[in-house]
N, C-alpha and C positions, 0 to 999 in steps of 0.2 A: 308203383301207382296200388292203392289200397281199393278194394274192390269195396261196395257197400257194406257187404259182410263182417268185413273186416274193422271198417268205421262204426258199423253197430256194436259190434264186440268191444273194441276198445271204448266206446263209451259207456257201454254197461259194468266195465271195469272202473271208471273213475266216480269220482264223486262231483256231479255238475247236472244243471238241470236242461242240458239240450232235450227239446220234443223233438218228436218223431210225427211224422204226417202218419194218419192212421184210412184206413186199411194198411198196413204192412206190406202185404202181399201186391198191393197196387202200387206203391209209393216206394217202398226200399231200393227197388233197381233203379230209381233218377238220381241217387245220393251219389254227390260228385267228391265230396270232402267235408273238412271241418273250418269252421270260421272264427276269428277272433274280433272283438272289439276292445277298444279302452275299456278297460276293468271288467268285460263281458267277453264270455266264451267256456269252452268251445261251444258252437251251434253247428246242425248241421247245415249242409248246404245242397241243395236240389238243383238240378239241370231243370230251369222252366219252361225249356222249348219242348222237352223230352217229356214232361207233364202233359204239356197239352196237347203232344201227339197222341198220349195213351187215352186222353178223353175224346181224342176223334176216335181212336178204335173202339170207343164204346159207344158208337152212335150219335154225338154228338158234332154237331157243325163246328166247322172253326169258331165261328162269333160265339155259339153257345159255350163252346169249351171254354173260349178266354172270360164272357161274362161269369161263370161258372165258376173257373180260377179266381179271377180278380175281387171277386166280391166274397168268395169261401173261404179263398187261401189266403192269399195274397192282401190282403183285408183283414186279414185276424191276427190281431196283438196279442200274445198269451203270456206276455213276461218276458223274461232277459232270455229264456228259453228258447223263442219263438225261432222257426228255421228262417236261411237267408234264400233268396233264389236267384240262381246266376241263370243271365243273359249270354252265351258264349257266342252268339253270333246276331248283334242287333241288327233290327231292320231298319233302322234310322239315327240321326244322331241328334242330340240336343241343339238347340240354335241357342248361340251366342250372343 
């Protein structure tokens, strides 16, 4: 399994437009992989709940952390290199 450092090092050696969340010293530790979509990739994959927990540690309430993340991070489209956020343990399932 690759570490965030290994993934960032590999991406720096490729000719891709994968975007990284800033500041890196806060977000790099939440990198869990690289993803591809049809005709797009690689893009950085972050652990969404891990990011939310780090916002909690910064003094935000859970609600503030979720609102800030959804508006400022998840809601930002910066082109094909925009990161993807993985929820490795969803709290609910979509209704069919």
